[in-house]
C-alpha positions in Angstrom: -18.2 18.7 11.8 -17.9 18.7 8.0 -16.1 21.6 6.4 -15.0 22.3 2.8 -11.4 21.2 3.5 -10.9 23.0 6.8 -8.5 22.9 9.6 -9.2 19.2 10.6 -8.6 18.1 7.1 -5.3 19.9 6.8 -4.1 18.5 10.0 -4.9 15.0 8.6 -3.2 16.0 5.4 -0.1 17.2 7.2 0.1 14.1 9.4 -0.2 11.9 6.3 2.5 13.8 4.5 5.0 13.7 7.4 4.4 10.0 8.3 4.8 9.2 4.6 8.1 11.0 4.5 9.3 8.6 7.1 7.8 5.7 5.1 9.6 6.9 2.0 12.9 6.9 3.9 12.2 3.4 5.3 11.1 2.2 1.8 14.8 2.4 0.9 16.1 1.1 4.2 14.0 -2.1 4.6 14.5 -3.7 1.2 18.2 -3.0 1.3 18.5 -4.3 4.9 16.6 -7.4 3.8 18.9 -7.9 0.8 22.0 -7.5 3.0 20.6 -10.1 5.4 19.8 -12.8 2.8 20.0 -13.2 -1.0 17.4 -16.0 -1.1 14.3 -15.0 -3.3 12.0 -17.1 -1.1 13.2 -15.5 2.1 13.0 -12.0 0.6 9.4 -12.8 -0.4 8.6 -14.3 3.0 9.6 -11.0 4.7 7.1 -9.2 2.4 4.6 -12.0 3.1 4.9 -11.3 6.9 4.1 -7.6 6.4 1.0 -8.3 4.3 -0.3 -11.4 6.1 -2.4 -9.2 8.5 -4.5 -8.0 5.6 -5.6 -11.6 5.3 -6.1 -12.6 8.9 -6.9 -9.3 10.8 -8.6 -6.9 8.4 -12.1 -8.2 9.2 -11.6 -7.8 12.9 -10.1 -4.4 12.3 -13.3 -3.3 10.6 -15.4 -4.3 13.6 -13.0 -2.3 15.9 -13.2 0.7 13.5 -17.0 0.7 13.8 -16.8 0.5 17.6 -14.2 3.1 18.7 -13.2 6.6 18.0 -11.3 6.5 14.7 -9.0 9.4 15.5 -7.8 7.7 18.7 -7.2 4.4 16.8 -5.0 6.3 14.3 -3.1 7.9 17.1 -2.6 4.6 19.0 -1.4 2.7 15.9 1.0 5.4 14.8 2.5 5.7 18.3 2.9 1.9 18.4 4.6 1.9 14.9 6.9 4.7 16.1 8.0 2.7 19.2 8.5 -0.5 17.1 10.7 1.5 14.6 12.9 2.6 17.4 13.4 -1.0 18.5 14.2 -2.1 15.0 16.7 0.8 14.6 18.4 -0.1 17.8 18.8 -3.8 16.8 20.2 -2.8 13.4 22.6 -0.3 15.2 23.9 -3.1 17.4 24.5 -5.5 14.4 25.4 -3.2 11.5 29.1 -4.1 11.6 28.2 -7.7 10.6 26.4 -6.7 7.4 28.1 -6.5 4.0 28.7 -3.2 2.3 25.7 -2.0 0.3 27.8 -1.5 -2.8 28.6 -5.2 -2.9 25.0 -6.3 -3.2 24.8 -5.7 -7.0 27.2 -8.6 -7.6 26.6 -10.7 -4.5 24.2 -13.6 -5.3 25.3 -15.9 -2.5 25.3 -14.9 1.2 24.8 -16.8 4.4 21.6 -15.6 5.9 21.9 -13.6 9.1 19.1 -15.4 10.9 19.0 -13.2 14.0 18.4 -10.1 11.9 16.2 -11.9 9.5 13.8 -13.1 12.3 13.8 -9.6 13.7 12.8 -8.2 10.3 10.0 -10.8 9.8 8.5 -10.2 13.3 8.7 -6.5 13.0 7.1 -6.6 9.5 4.2 -8.7 10.8 3.6 -6.3 13.8 3.8 -3.3 11.5 1.3 -4.9 9.2 -1.1 -5.5 12.1 -0.9 -1.9 13.1 -1.2 -0.7 9.5 -4.4 -2.6 8.9 -6.2 -1.0 11.8 -4.6 2.4 11.1 -5.4 2.6 7.4 -9.0 1.3 7.8 -9.6 4.0 10.5 -8.1 6.7 8.3 -10.3 5.9 5.3 -13.4 5.8 7.5 -12.4 9.1 9.2 -12.3 11.1 6.0 -16.1 11.4 5.5 -16.3 12.9 9.0 -13.8 15.5 8.0 -15.0 16.7 4.6 -18.3 16.9 2.8 -19.3 14.1 0.4 -19.0 16.3 -2.7 -15.4 17.0 -1.8 -14.3 13.4 -1.2 -12.6 12.9 -4.5 -10.7 16.2 -4.2 -9.7 15.5 -0.6 -8.5 12.0 -1.4 -6.7 13.2 -4.5 -4.8 15.8 -2.5 -4.0 13.3 0.2 -2.5 10.9 -2.3 -0.6 13.7 -4.0 0.9 14.5 -0.6 1.7 10.8 0.0 3.4 10.6 -3.4 5.4 13.7 -2.9 6.8 12.8 0.5 6.8 9.0 0.3 8.1 8.5 -3.2 9.7 11.9 -4.2 11.4 13.3 -1.2 11.7 10.2 1.0 13.7 7.9 -1.2 16.6 10.2 -2.0 16.7 11.3 1.6 16.7 7.6 2.6 19.6 6.9 0.2 21.5 9.8 1.8 20.9 8.6 5.3 21.5 4.9 4.6 24.8 6.0 2.9 25.9 7.5 6.2 24.8 4.4 8.1 22.1 1.7 7.6 20.4 2.3 11.0 19.8 6.1 10.7 16.7 5.9 8.4 14.8 3.8 11.1 15.2 6.5 13.7 14.2 9.2 11.2 11.0 7.1 10.4 10.2 6.8 14.1 10.3 10.6 14.6 7.9 11.1 11.7 5.4 8.8 13.3 5.6 10.7 16.6 5.0 14.1 14.8 2.0 12.6 13.0 0.6 11.4 16.3 0.8 14.9 17.7 -1.0 16.4 14.7 -3.8 13.8 14.6 -4.3 14.0 18.4 -4.8 17.8 18.1 -7.9 17.3 15.8 -10.9 18.2 18.0 -14.1 16.4 18.3 -15.4 12.9 18.7 -15.1 10.5 15.7 -17.0 7.5 17.1 -19.2 6.0 14.4 -22.9 6.7 14.6 -24.9 3.5 15.1 -28.6 3.2 14.6 -28.8 0.6 17.4 -26.2 0.9 20.3 -24.4 -2.4 20.8 -23.6 -3.4 24.4 -21.4 -6.4 23.8 -18.7 -6.8 21.1 -19.4 -9.8 18.9 -16.8 -10.1 16.2 -18.5 -13.0 14.4 -22.0 -11.3 14.0 -20.6 -7.9 13.3 -18.2 -9.2 10.6 -21.1 -11.1 9.1 -23.1 -7.9 9.0 -20.4 -6.1 7.0 -19.8 -9.2 4.8 -23.5 -9.5 4.0 -23.8 -5.9 3.0 -20.8 -6.0 0.6 -21.7 -9.4 -0.9 -25.2 -8.2 -1.6 -23.9 -5.1 -3.5 -23.9 -5.6 -7.2 -20.9 -3.3 -7.9 -18.7 -3.4 -4.8 -18.6 -7.2 -4.7 -17.0 -7.6 -8.2 -14.9 -4.5 -7.7 -13.3 -6.0 -4.5 -12.6 -9.3 -6.2 -11.1 -7.7 -9.3 -8.9 -5.5 -7.2 -7.9 -8.7 -5.2 -6.8 -10.4 -8.5 -4.9 -7.3 -9.5 -3.1 -7.0 -6.2 -2.3 -10.7 -6.1 -0.6 -10.5 -9.5 1.1 -7.2 -8.6 2.6 -8.6 -5.4 3.7 -11.8 -7.2 5.6 -9.5 -9.6 7.1 -7.3 -6.9 8.0 -10.0 -4.4 11.6 -10.1 -5.4 11.8 -6.6 -6.9 14.8 -5.6 -4.8 16.8 -8.5 -6.3 15.6 -7.6 -9.8 16.7 -4.0 -9.3 20.1 -4.9 -8.0 21.0 -7.8 -10.3 19.2 -7.1 -13.5 18.9 -3.3 -13.5 22.2 -3.0 -11.6 21.1 -0.2 -9.4 23.0 1.4 -6.6 21.2 2.7 -3.5 20.9 6.1 -5.0 19.6 4.8 -8.4 17.1 2.6 -6.5 15.9 5.8 -4.7 15.5 7.5 -8.1 13.4 4.6 -9.2 11.2 5.1 -6.1 10.8 8.8 -7.2 9.0 7.6 -10.3 6.1 6.6 -8.1 6.0 10.1 -6.7 5.9 11.8 -10.1 3.1 9.5 -11.1 1.3 9.9 -7.8 1.4 13.7 -7.8 0.2 13.9 -11.4 -2.4 11.2 -10.8 -3.7 12.8 -7.6 -4.1 16.2 -9.3 -5.6 14.9 -12.6 -7.6 11.9 -11.5 -10.8 13.7 -10.6 -10.6 15.7 -13.9 -9.9 12.5 -15.9 -12.8 10.8 -14.3 -15.1 13.7 -14.9 -14.1 14.1 -18.6 -14.0 10.5 -19.7 -16.3 8.8 -17.2 -15.6 6.5 -14.2 -15.8 3.3 -16.2 -13.4 4.2 -19.0 -11.0 5.6 -16.4 -11.0 2.3 -14.6 -10.4 0.5 -17.9 -7.2 2.5 -18.5 -5.9 1.5 -15.0 -6.7 -2.1 -15.7 -4.9 -2.3 -19.1 -1.9 -0.2 -18.2 -0.9 -2.6 -15.4 -0.1 -5.6 -17.6 1.3 -3.5 -20.4 3.8 -1.8 -18.0 4.6 -5.1 -16.3 5.6 -6.7 -19.7 7.8 -3.8 -20.6 9.6 -3.9 -17.2 10.1 -7.7 -17.4 11.8 -7.4 -20.8 13.9 -4.3 -19.9 17.4 -4.1 -18.5 17.3 -0.3 -18.3 16.3 1.4 -15.1 15.5 4.6 -17.1 12.8 2.7 -19.0 11.5 1.1 -15.8 11.3 4.7 -14.3 9.1 6.0 -17.1 6.8 2.9 -17.1 6.4 3.2 -13.3 5.3 6.8 -13.7 2.4 5.8 -15.9 1.5 2.8 -13.8 1.3 4.9 -10.7 -0.9 7.5 -12.5 -3.3 4.7 -13.4 -3.2 3.3 -9.8 -4.1 6.7 -8.3 -6.9 7.1 -10.9 -8.3 3.7 -9.8 -8.0 4.6 -6.0 -9.5 8.0 -6.4 -12.6 6.7 -8.1 -13.1 3.5 -6.0 -12.2 4.8 -2.5 -14.4 7.9 -2.9 -17.2 5.7 -4.2 -17.0 3.4 -1.1 -16.9 6.4 1.2 -20.0 7.9 -0.3 -22.3 4.9 -0.6 -21.5 2.7 2.4 -23.6 3.7 5.5 -21.6 5.4 8.2 -22.4 2.8 10.9 -21.1 0.1 8.5 -18.3 1.9 6.8 -15.5 0.3 8.9 -16.7 -3.2 8.6 -17.7 -3.1 4.9 -14.5 -1.3 4.1 -12.5 -4.0 5.9 -14.4 -6.8 4.1 -13.7 -5.0 0.8 -10.0 -4.8 1.7 -10.0 -8.4 2.8 -10.7 -9.4 -0.7 -8.6 -6.7 -2.3 -5.5 -6.9 -0.1 -5.7 -10.4 1.3 -4.4 -11.7 -2.0 -1.1 -9.8 -1.5 0.7 -12.2 0.9 -0.4 -15.1 -1.3 1.0 -13.4 -4.4 4.3 -12.7 -2.6 4.8 -16.3 -1.7 3.9 -17.3 -5.3 6.4 -14.8 -6.7 9.2 -15.9 -4.4 8.5 -19.5 -5.1 8.3 -18.9 -8.9 11.8 -17.3 -8.9 13.2 -20.0 -6.7 11.8 -22.8 -8.8 12.8 -21.1 -12.1 16.4 -20.9 -11.0 16.6 -24.7 -11.4 15.7 -24.5 -15.1 16.7 -20.9 -16.1 19.5 -18.5 -15.4 19.3 -16.3 -12.3 18.4 -13.3 -14.5 15.7 -15.1 -16.4 14.2 -16.4 -13.2 14.0 -12.9 -11.8 12.2 -11.8 -15.0 9.7 -14.7 -15.0 7.1 -13.2 -12.6 6.8 -10.1 -14.8 6.1 -12.0 -17.9 3.5 -14.3 -16.2 2.0 -11.2 -14.5 1.5 -9.5 -17.8 -0.4 -12.5 -19.2 -2.6 -12.7 -16.1 -3.2 -9.0 -16.2 -4.7 -9.2 -19.7 -7.1 -11.9 -18.5 -8.2 -9.7 -15.5 -8.9 -6.8 -17.9 -11.1 -9.0 -20.1 -13.1 -10.2 -17.1 -13.4 -6.8 -15.4 -14.1 -4.3 -18.1 -17.7 -5.4 -18.8 -18.5 -5.1 -15.1 -17.0 -1.7 -14.3 -19.0 0.8 -16.3 -19.9 4.4 -15.7 -23.6 3.5 -15.7 -23.0 0.9 -13.0 -21.1 3.4 -10.8 -23.8 6.1 -11.2 -26.5 3.6 -10.4 -24.7 2.7 -7.2 -24.4 6.3 -6.2 -28.1 7.0 -6.9 -29.3 3.8 -5.0 -27.3 4.9 -2.0 -29.2 8.2 -1.8 -32.6 6.6 -1.8 
């Protein structure tokens, strides 16, 4: 089953690249649609909260499902569902697009009556997308060790993330700005097509990808099986603090980004096209990070590489929060994305290599429960902080507030995390897993 990066891997790679192209297009469409439906910071954050809430309430159950069923079929099913859902959203936007303000007006429009019909549609769709994404992404990460050999995991993951960055953040955003410039509903149908193409590619991967269990289970018992995954992770001296640290980082990051679309429009004064250019910064950083991360980790060690990722996050956040130039934000985003890819390449490959196959789905989901479950909480805090700050500060200062608070919190996270994430601790975890 395992090859050095063979046909199965490249089908997975191609499906990831194509579906992420659609995601890159929709990454422009969804925030601009939300900002055309409402200008309320708390409602903008609430839409993001709905999309991330499943990471808090469903991720543990998704882990059990991932360890029970064929992971390839789960990916196919979830991508097909997301494609159908995107078609529905696109159709609703098509029917209502005449009632939306011009996108060029949004840079100066701070007060707008909320279009509740479209807003509710957006929130429900975001939640359903999130549910499917939780199961799909957990299945994809647990599928990788069945496709490539353990010694090639960092290289395989790095190339996948480079492909994601290229299509999601480099090609997708400008294409999305072009399509949304024609009409706001077109990007949604493009995204749906990308999901269906990805479904065809993943479905064509031959073989069975059911997890190997030491003891066959007859009856599905979510409580006991979640407990088994939780117990394994909580008893691990490295993955436990790593999950909590990532949860703190993601919580702060989502607090900062909760009202990013309003920050970009009103503070940076971006058009749809410039917003797409900003999105391309993530692609540049992602491609560089995906290609260089394994080499950086090998040269400087896993521990120091993670420290770089930890300190660049608050430093970049502070610079963005004090800036009014989208060009400066672009450069900072490149370096922040490189550091994020560096973190992911090391930590995801570590989990894939040391967690037992029959527990990989559940342990991975418990890890992501801590690491990603903080995101919806952070979004609510970010939207609430901006809304509250508006009573005491100007609108612009209120939109900057999450960045400045996030930078301070990020420094505290670095001071807590650095002593626990060392190269020796990571190598010990790898060695213990092989015993």
